[in-house]
N, C-alpha and C positions, 0 to 999 in steps of 0.2 A: 193643612190636611184638610180634603175633604171628608163629609163625613163615612161612618162605616157601614152605615146600614144600607147600603147599594145595594142591589142582586146582581149575579154573575149574570153577563151575559148571556140571553137567549142561541142556543145553538144553529138553529136556521139566521137567524139575523149575521151573525159570525162568520158563519160558510157564504153568506152572500157576499159579505165584506172582502173575503177572500179570497172568492172568483173573481170581483171584480176586479182589485190590486191586482191578483196574477195576468188577469186577461190586460191590463195597462200597460203590464211591466214586459209581458210577451209580443204587446203590438210593436215595441219598440228596441226589438232583439234584431240584429242585421242575419241578411241570410247564412252568413258563414258561422255565425253562431257566438258573436261577442255583440257586445253593447258599447255606446259612446254617449255619455250625457256633458252639456255644455258643464265650462268649470269657470267663473265669475268670480274676478280678484273685484278690486276696488278702481277710481279713474287713471289711477296711474300707468297701466299696462297701455290702454287704449288712448290717452294722451301721447304715451311716449311712442307709439305706434305713429299719429299723425305728425310729432316732431322727426322722427326717423324718414318718414318720406320728406321733408322738408330737407333735413340733413342731406339727402342724395339727391332733391329737387326731381323725385319721384313721384309730385304729385296727382291722385285721382280724387278729383272736384268731387265728383259722385259719392268716391264711397269714404272722402271725408266727410259730406253733409250726411251722411248717415251716423257717421260715428258722433258729429255733433251734436245730433237727435239725443242719440245717448247720452252722452254727457251733461247736457244740460237737463236730463230725464233723471236723472242724477243726483243733480245739485241739490243742498242741505236747506234746511229752513235757515241757518243763521248765515248762508249766503258762500259757504265752503264745501269741499268737498270731504265724507268722511271714508275711514278705512273699512266700513260695512255699515250693513242696510240700517239705515235710523240714526246712525253716532253721531259724536261729536266730530266738527270740522277738524281738518288735518292740515297743519301747513303745507309740506312739503306735495302732497295730492294735490293740495286747491293752485299751489302755485304753477304746477305743470298742467292740471284740465286747464286754467285761463288762459296761458301761454299755447294749447294747443286750440282752443276756440279760436282766441285770437290770430292763430295760423289759419284756420279755417275759413276766417272772414267776417268774424262776428268782432261789433263795432264795440270798443271799449267803453262808451257812453251807454250801450245798452244796457238796462234795468240790470240782466243777471250780473254781468261783466264788473256794471258797480259794485254790487252785494260782495263780489267775490273778491275785489281789489281791498276793500272796506275791511272784511274779513281777515286779510292776509296782514293788514296794514294793523290789523288790530292784535294780533298775533307775534308781532316782532317785525315785519317784512319778512323779503325773500330771502337776505343776508342772514336768516335763523332755520332757515331748511336745512336739508339733513345732506349727508355729502355724494350720496345719487344725484338728488336735486340739482344741487351745484356742479356737481360735474358736467348734467345736462345743458347747465347755463353757461359753463364753462365755454362747453362743444358750441356756443351759439353766442361766443361773444360779451354774453351779459354781466361776467364777471371775471375778473384775473384769474387765471391758474395758480396764485396763489390762494385761492380760496378751496382749494381742492387740497386733501393731504398728501404728504410726501409718500409716495408709491414706487418708487425705482425698477424700472423694467429689469434692473441684474437682480430683482430679486427671483429671476428665473436661475437664477446661478447659484444661491446660495445652497448650503449643506446641509442634509436632512440634520445634524445634529444643533444646529442654530437657533436661537429662539424661536425664528418665524421661518416658516418652509410652508409650501403649498399643501403637502401633506398631514398639515396639522391642525388645514381649518377643513372645513364640510365641503362636500362636495358642488354645493352650488356656490357657494363662495370662492371656487377654486374656476369654476368652467366662466363665474364672471370677471371672475379677476383677470385673468393669464387675456384675453382680448383689451380690456381695457388699461392694463401697463403699457400697452404699446399707443393706447391713445393717448395716454396722459404724459408719454416720452415724447410721442410725436406734435401733440398738443394740434391737430387739424381746426381748421374751421369751419361748419353746414355752411353748405350754399346757400342756404335761407333764402331763394330768388323773391319774395316779395321782402326782405328785406323786415321782418317781423322782431320787434323789441320788447322788452315788457321791464324798462327801467321805473316804471309808474308802480312796480309792488316792491319798492326798496324803501324802507324809512331814512336809511343812509346811503348815500350814493357807493355803489362798490367799490370805487376806486378810495375811496376815503376808509373803508372797513379795514379797524387795525386787528378786531378779535373774532378773527371768522370760526376758532378753536374756543371755547369755553366750556368752563363747569356749568354746574357742577358737575364733577366728575362720578362716576359710579362707584368705584376704587381707588386705593392710593395709588395702584398703576396708573389711572388717568393723568396726573399730571407729571409720571415719569414719563409716558408714551408723547407726551405734547412735548416736553424738552427735549427729545430724541428728535421730533419731528423739526422740531425751530435749529437743532444741528446740523440735520442732514440738507436742509431748505439751501442754505448759501453754495454746500460744496458737490450738491449734486453735477451742477455745467461743466465741472473739473473731474467727472468722471471718464474714463477713457474712453473714447469713441469707438475704438474696435470690440470693448467690451459690451459698449449700447448696440452693436449691430447683431452680436452675437447672441446678447438677449431675447434682442425682437426675432432673431431666427429661433429661437428654440421657444418663443410664448406662440410663433406661427407655426411651428412642426407640433407642439401641444393640442394646437387647434385645429388643426388639418387632421392628424389623426384620431381627433373626436367629433368629428365635424356630424358625423350619424347622419348622412342623407338628408332625406325629406325632412328627419324627425330633429335636425339641428342638435349644434353644441349641447349636449347637457340637458337638451330638451325640453329649455326652459326661456322665456321668451328675453330675460337680461341676457342672458348669456350669446344666443342669439343675434339677438340686435348688435352687442357689441361688436360678435365677430363680423357683423356687416360691415359694420364702420370702418374698422382696423384692416379689412382688403382693401375699401377706399381708398382709405388713409396710407395705406402701402403701394397704389397706384396699379392696384387692380382692374382692369378694365371690365364692363358690369356685366361681361358675357362669358369671362375667365369660369371654371368647371365650378370651382371653389365657393368663389362671386354668389353664381347661380345656385348653387345646393343654398349657402348661406340665407338668400334671399329669398327662396321658395320655402325655406324651412318655416321662415318669419311668417310668411303668408298663409301657410297652414293653419295657423292658429287665429284667422277671421272668422267670428262668426256672422254671414249679412244675411240680413233679413228685409222684406219686402220695406219696412220703414226705418229701420235703424241699424246699426252694427257696433261691432266692439271685438276688440282682442283679448282671444284667452292667455293667463301666462304659461298654460302647458295644455297637452291630452291627457285623460286619464283612463283610456281602454283597460288597461290591465285593471286595475283598480276596479273600476264600473262593472266588469265583466264577472268578478268575482263573488263583490255584494250582490248582485241581481242574481247569480246563480247559487250561491249560498240562500239566498230567500226563496227562491222557485224550487230548491232544494226542503228547504222546510214544508214549502205547501205541497209537496207532493208531483212537480212536474218533471217527471225523469226524463223526458225526451229534449226539451230547454236546456237542462242541465249537461248531457253528453255532448249536445253539440256545442256549448260554451267549453267544457271542460278538453274535448278537443281542440278546438283552438287556442286554448290556454296552452297545453300542452308544445305544441307548436312555436311558442313563443318565447318557452324556456330558454336560457343563455347557461351554454352548454362547452362552450369551446374557449370563450375569450375570457382574461383574468384582467379583471379592470383594476383603477385604481387602488380597491378595497386589497388588493392582492399585497399589497406594498407592506403591510402590517403582517398576513397572514401567507404568506408565497406560499405554504404548501398545504392550505386549501384547493379544493376542487369548485371549478363554477357551477354553480344551477339556481340561480336565481333567476327571476322575474323583474321585469322594469315595472315602473308606473304606468308609462308611453308606449307607443306602439313598438319603438325602437329605442333602446339605450343602453347599449350591450355594455359600455365602461362602469352604469354606475347602477345594476341591480339594486331594488327596495327590499329589505328584510321583511317589512309590513306585510309588503304586496306579497313576498314567497311565501308567507305561514299561510297568507288568507289563501290563497290559490290550492298550496297543499294541502291545507284542511279540505278545500273543495274534491281535491281529486284523490283524496284517500275515503271520504263520503261516500265518492260515487261507488267505492269498492269495484273498479273497474279493474282487473289483472292486470291489463296493458298500460295502467298509470304507474303499475310498482316502479320502473326505473326512474322517473321523473321527481315521485314521490322521494326516494332515496338519496337523489341528487341533493333534492331542498335539504332533508335534514344533516345532510354531511354538512353543506354551505351554513345554512343556520348556525351548526353545533361551532365550527369553526367562527362566525362571527361574533360569537360571544366575548365582552368586554372585561376586563378585569373587576371588574364592582359586582359581580353577577349579572347584570343587566345589557340589553340590548340596542345600539344606536339604529338610524335608520339607513346607513348607504356604508358605515365604517365604523372598524375597532378601536375602541380607545382614545374618539376623536373628543377630548376633552379638556384642553388648555386653555382653563377659564381665562388666563390673565388677557389672552389674545384678545378678546371681546373689548378691551378699554385701551385699541389702538385707535387715534382716531378715524381711521377708514371706518371702524365697525360702528359708529355710531348710532347706527340699529343692534347692535347688542345680539347679534343673532348669525356670528361665523361659523361656528362650531354644530356637531353631532354628536353630542355627548347622547349614552344611555338615557329615555326614558320607560314610563311604568309602562304606557301604552303597548308599544313596540313589544315590551319586553313581555308583556300577558299573553302580547298574541303569540311568541314566540312559543311561551310554554303551554300554551293552549295546542299547540299545534305537534310538540314533541308528547304531550300526555294523551292526545288523541291517538299515536302510533305506538304508545304502549311506556315510554318514559317515565318512571316515578318517581315519586319525592325520596328516593334511595340514589337517584342517580347523581351524580357529583355537579352535573350544570344545573340538572332543575333546583337542587337543592342551594347554588348560590344565585340560581333566579328567583327564590322565595324568599331569601334570607333579602336580597336586594328590595322585593318587593314590599316585606315587612318595614323596611328600613325607612321607604319611603310616603306612607300612612300617614296622612294628616293626622291632627289631632282629632278632627271631630269625628276622624274616620273613613275620609275620602280619599283619593287619589288624582293628583292632578293629570290632566289631560293636554299631550305638548300637541297631537296633533287632529284633533279635535276638541269641540268647545262642551266644556273644560273639565270641571270636574264630575258633571254628569257622564261625560264619555269615559274618561281615565276611571272611574268607579266601575262602568257598566265592562269594561274592558278589561279591569284585573279581577272581577269577581267571577267573570267565564273565565279565566288562567286556574283559580283557587277552584272552582266547582271540578273543571277538567282533570287535575291534578287529582282527585280525589280527598282535597281537604275534608273536612265535617263543620256542614251546616251551620254549627256550633259552636266553632273555632270564634272567637273572640274578633279577629281581623273581619272576618264576614259578616259577623252580628253587626258590628258598629259599622259597616261600610252599609248593609240593608237598611239598617237605623236613619243612617243619613240622607239615606234616598229617600224613604217614606217620607222625613222630616221637609222636602224640598218639593212636595208633590202641591199643584197649584190648586185651588179650589174648584176648577173645573175638570182637575181628573188626570190634565195632566204634566207636565214639565218642560222649564226652558230655562236657559242661562244665556247671560249676558255674555257677549265676548268681553266688555269692559272686568270679567271677572278674572281676566291676567291682568289686569293693573289693579284699582278700587273698590271695585263691585263686590256685591256678597257672594262666595262659590254656591255655584247651584240656583241662581235665582234671576229672572227676569220676569218684564210687566205682561208677556204675553206666553201662553203653551205652543211649543212647536212640535212637529211630528215627530220630527228624525229624533229630538230631543226625548221625548216622551217614551219614543222605542225602546233609546239606548237605556232609561231607566226600565223599565219593563223587563227587557233582558238581561239587565243586572239582577235585577230581583226574584226571576224565576230562576238563575244560576245561583243564587242564595237561599235557592228551597221553598219560596215566598210564594206558588204559582195559585194556592187558594188562600191569600191574604185580600182582604175589601180593596185595599190599595192598585191591586192590581187589576181585577175588575175593570175598577173605575177608571184607570188608565188604558184601558179596552174600549171601554166608553165611547171616552175621549176620541179616541181614534176611528171608530166607527161613526161616532157625529161629527165630526169635522171631514168626512172623506165626501170628495166630489162626486156625482151622480157618473163622470168615466172613470172612477175608480184611482182616481189618484188625489193628491193634497196641495194645497196649498201651504207655498212654506217661503215668507221674503228674508226673514232673519238669516244673518252668517252663521252658520252654526260649525264650521272648519277652521284652520289655521293651518297660513303658510308659516310665520312667525310671528309668535304673541308681539302684540302692540307694536307690530309696525306690518302686517301683510295678512290680514285673513280671507276667507275664501269659502263660496257658496257652490257645492257640487249640487248640480240640480238633478241627479238622482237620488240624494240620500232620503228626501218624502217621500221615493217609492220603493225602496229597498228596506230600510227598518220599518218604516210599519207595516208591512208585508210578514217579516219576518218574524215580529212580535205576535202577530195576528195568529198567525200560522204554530207558532212553538206553543202559545197559549191554548190552540185548541187543540193541538198533539199530546201535551201532557195530562189533559185533562182528561182524554180519550185514550189515553194508555194505562198500563200498569206500574209503570216506575215515572216517581214526579222530578225525577232526579235528569235535569236535562244531559243530553248524552255525547254532545259536542261540544269541542271548545271554541265554536264561535255562535 
């Protein structure tokens, strides 16, 4: 931790920094009041997009050349491609990136391709890649279909009481899985007009591999499900054809019902791409309305620049707009907040009951999605953030929207007192051990960060600790606190994110700043401050890296730590002044910040994200809140976020 002798930032320079950050953020606001920033993952999605073009024989050489520039630019030093900026190489990501670059036209003898291939072989070869990678390879005839787990399309007919049912997995798993079940039943082959092969990536020829599924297993369930896979495999060809046709029809019906216009199935790339391939495999002509819609949704995710291009995993306008408007509300820009609020109100889902209603059929809809449209899958976290913003604006016309959100969020609380992101009680942990779920991210259980946001919203509306829902939520949060005082962050990296989110909630519900949980959390945050005054945390803290530590500070994680400390009543602590000084010192002349490290999460250990807006929203919010608390009569944060 840095020295405690530094002085408080000068008021004039702090205001200058706030004004510059505010101007930078306002310059990016769309005419209708919303924001949309790029959302970047690893090489997987751009590589899969290239392979999708080759699967369909819809190759666009100019676009693919730009994607090639992007993929080469993010190759790691060891020759492979990481899951996040400056991370270790990941086998499955590297296989897909190599395959895509070879499809684009890169020679296998090019130095970067040689380094990638050597990296893959060092890690065990493509035969050791994950299930989704092997499915991709099977679609291109690079591995036999026995390299993929048994996932019969007849799953569509399973009753809800069965140990496996679509309602028991997360929304993202559901939407990815359903069209994939059809593909795994039909086993189509990519057109692959250039005949690209990547057999050189295997240590053992694919036809000779005997152990596509092997341990170590994460629990005793692993061998059980592996045995079930081996029992089902030989009998699948004997399943009645009538049942199979009916199951395919059910999968198509599920997909079409949730096709979601130009925003796509589930509004996430893997589900969209699978729907495109499913329609193609079923013989839909390219101009069929459903095929056109599915392909258009995929294309909407492309980011094309003069020198490079990539494909995003999804779009984040609701999240971006909510966060940007919160920052500007703290900075005192009422006009931009009003425009954003009006846009957000128009996006509330008020009529359609999505998949979430299967568990709570009597709860009325009232949430917001993460994307422009995704009515079947509103997001609890987004809903809490947006509704807090609307409540903060004190616009009487927003009251009905806020009440609908309140009712919906109360209805989405799980039995253990926490909230998940999209579903209620989606916590069938044994399913994370089926062979298909080697990524370990099949479910959507309650998490502390989402729970904290819901409690912050409810507290901002006047719910107290005596309210049963709040009491159960607080008990859940207390149970989940780590021994060192931090909280795990599911949707942001990681313990800094979880601890900030939770401290905001504990402050909002009126818990004393002297409460042991708050004191331990604040002490933990202070202990993680770096010598430059900032904070940073490695994505590897989801694996083996120390919690709350990184080799450099980042603007967004520094802002989270500062917001957490201020929520804990530490606005006057030297650590907060030093963190603010770090933000001022690293701010660019245009009012923005640089941030290359990833600070967000799709699935821990599997899929990480860089929200390009985080480096703008959160530093502005932290600096403006610091100014407001120092200049006000009350040093307690007045809002839940």
